[in-house]
N, C-alpha and C positions, 0 to 999 in steps of 0.2 A: 645305873646305866642300863639302857635297853640293849637287846641283842643286835639292834640295827645301828648302834653307835659305838664309838671307840674313845678311849681316853686319849687326850692330846694335851700338850703343854707348849708354851713359848718360853724359851730359856735364853737369857742373855749370857753369851760366852765371852771369856777373856776379860772379866770384870768381877768385882765383888759388890757393885752397886747396881740396883735396878735401873732400867732404862738407859743403860750404857752398854758398851761393847757391841757384840753382833748377835741379834736375836735369831734363834733357830727354832723351827718347829720340831717337836719330838713326839713320835707315835710309838709307845713302848711295846705294843702287841700288834704287829702288822702281818702276822703269819698268813692270814687268809685273804690278803688284799692282792688284787691284780695290779699290774703296772699302771693301767689307766686309772684305777681307783686311787693309787698313791699319787699320781700326777694331779688328779682333781683335788685331793686333799691339800697338796702343796700349794696349788693355785688359790684355794680358798683361804688358807692360813696367811699367805702373802709374804712369808719370811724369805730371805734370799735363798735359803736351803731348808728343807725339812728332812730329818733322819727317820727312817723307818726300821724298827728293830725286828729281826726275824731269826728263826733258828738256823743253825749251820751244822754241817757234817764234819768240817775240818777245823772249826774254831768254836769259841764259846758262844758266838752269835754272829749274825750277818747284819750289816748296815747297808741300806740303799738310800741314795740321796737324790732328791728332786728339787729343782728350782721351780718357780711358778710356771716355767715354760718347758723344761725338759729334764731328763735324768742326767746326773753327772757322776763320774766314776768315784770321786772322793771329795770330802769336805771336812776340813780340819775343825772349824768352829762348831759344826753340827755334831761331829764325833765327840768333842769335849762336852757339848751341851747334853747329848744323849747319856753319856756315862755319868755326868754329874747328877742328872735327874734320876737315873736308876739307883745311884748311890744314896741320894737324898731320900728316896722312897724305901730304902732298905732292901732293894732287890739285888744289889751288888755289895760285896765287902771290899775294903781296901786290899790292895795286892795286885797281882799280875793277872791280866786277862788277854783275850785275843779276839779279833774281829775279822770276818771275811768280807772283802770289798771287791769291787770290780777291778782294782789294781793288785789284788792279792791279799794274803793274810798279814795283818799288822798287829804288833804287840801294843797293849794298853797297860798303863800302870796308874793305879789310883792311890793317892796318899791319904793318910788318916784325916787330914783337914779338908778333903774333897778335891784337892788339886788333881787334875787328870793329865797324863802324859800320853801322847800318841807317837809311836815310832813311824818314821817316814821310810820310804823306799830308798834304795841305794841312790846317792846323789848323781845326777847327770847334769853337768854344767859345761857350757861351751859358748864362746863369744860368737856374735852374729854381726853381719855387716849391715847396719842401718845408719843412714846419714843423719847428722844433727839437723840438717835442713828439714828432713821429713819429720823428725820427732818434734821440732819446733812448731811445724805447721799443725800437726794433729793434737798437740797439747796446748797450743796458744801461747807459747813461750818464745824467747829469742834463743839463738844458737849459743849465746854466751852462758845460758843456764847449765849447759852440759860441758862446755869446753874445759873449765878448770879441773873439775873432778875427773873428767873423761881422759885427762892426760895419764892418769894412773889406773883407772878402772874402765873396762869395756862395757858396751851394751852386750847383754848375754841372754841366752835361754837357759833357765835353771829349773830343775825338777827334783822333788823328793817324793813323787807320787803323782803330782799334777804339774804340768809345765807352764812356766810364766816367762814373759820377757821382763828382764830386770834392767831398769834405767836409773843411773845415779844423776842427781842434780846437786848444785852447790849449796843452796840455802833453803831454810824453812820457808822463807817468804815466797820463793819461787814455787814451792809446792802449793801454796795458797793461791798463787796466780794462775794455776792451771785452768784452762777453759777447754775441756776435751771435745774433740770431734769424734763422737762415738762410732760413727760409721767407718771412719778412717782407722780408728783403733781396732775395730773388728776385722777389717781387711788385713791390717798388719799382722794381727795375731793368727789369722787363718794362714797367712803365708808361711809362718814359722811354726805352725801346729802348736800354738800356745793358748792356754785358757784365758789369759788376761795380761794386762800390762801393769807392772808394779814399779812405781816411781818412788825413789827414796832419797833421803839426805842424811848425812851424819849430824846435821844441825837439829838437835832434839830439844824437847820441852823439859824432860827430866834428866838430871845429871847422870843417873844410872842407866839410862837407855843408850842403845847402840845406834839405832836408826829411827827415823820417822818416815812412814810410807803412806801411799795412796794406791788403791788397786781398782782398775777399770776392767770390767769383763762383760761388755755388752753382748758378746757372742753366746753367752749362756744366760742372757736375760738379766744381768746385774750391771747396771750402769756404773755404780761405784759401790764397792763392798765396804762396810764399816771397819771390820777387823777380820783378817784372813789368816787362818792357821797354816794352810798349805803354802801360801805365798811367803809367809814368814819363814817356814822351813826352807823354801827355795832360796830366799835372800841370804839366810844363814849359810847355806851350802855355797852360794856365790861368794860371800865374804871369806869363807874358809879357803876358797880356791884362789881368789884374786887379791884380797886386801891384806896389807901388812899390819894386821891387828890380831889380837888374841880372840879368835872367834869361837873359843870353847863354849862360852855362854853368851848368847845374844839376846838382847831385850828389844823388841820391836814395838814402837808406838804406832797407833793407827786409829782412825775414826774421829779425831778431834775436829776436822773440818766439816764433819756431818753431825756434830754435837752428840756423838756416840763413842766417847773415848774408851779405848781398850788397850791392854798391854799383853803381849805374847812373850813367853819365855821359850828359848830354843837352846837345847844342849847339842853341841856338835862334838861328840866323843864316842867312837865306836858306833857311828851312825848319827842320824839326826832325829831328835825328839822334841816335839812341840808340846808345850804345856800351858795350862791356865786353869782358872776357876770359873764358875758360872753361877748364875742366880735365876731361879724360876720366877717368872713374873705373871704367868697366867696358866691356869689349869681348867679343864672342862671336858665336855663330850662333843664329838662331831659326828654327824650322820654319815654312815657309810654310803658313798656315792653309788648310784644304780647305773654303773657303766661296766663294760667288759673290755678286755684288750682288743684293740682294733677300732673302738669307737673314736669319733673325732671329738676332742675336747677343746672348747673355746676358752682361751685364757687372756 
């Protein structure tokens, strides 16, 4: 590797199979990169998020996250991918670790089999007043898709580090029927200071799963995310608050409608912990972009 390039990887998170789950870019040594250089690399890699590993004063390491369009404060699948890759390379041992992020310092646990757990922030869950007529219009569904389950469960804004609007629907088929109006979803999320809209059903593919979900986050440049760790943590906190089920362990299915199936484990006990495994699918070098903070980057 030349001094003008960096090691990079693409790592599929929340799966044990290549070309499934959610791909994240991982840059293990980003200490000398400017924000604009990180943004340019994320745009070039094209993953929904790329994690950049840097040193930290108050934690074991810092992670910064960039979509192809902008920086985000936290990304669950990129966190899982980065730690799985560092563990695979022998740069990290199994055990407890910590990361500094834009939302604060978070605990990480790596198991001997490579499963990575990320602690979420304290849950913040509250119902919001959004009419079924508006949801039906922006998702391309009828109001009856929400009415049944909505008698027991509200529309809510939920966060364990990143906020999402959480919307329950009755059946798996209705998830598949969604035809999202992305501009309208972005406006709705902006109104409620949410990163994206997570639509879920208890009608799952696997018997051991709790929910099946889809996540739309056009405001951060992700029309639909295959598998989302932070949103899975948010929906687990939502279920713990509103659902009359044992939400101690939640298993979230996602990505099947994009042919990128992934499964997220969430523990809700003395906090919220999002976990999963990951598979490295591509490694190589990338040229360090010749840009500085303040340059305009076209993406």
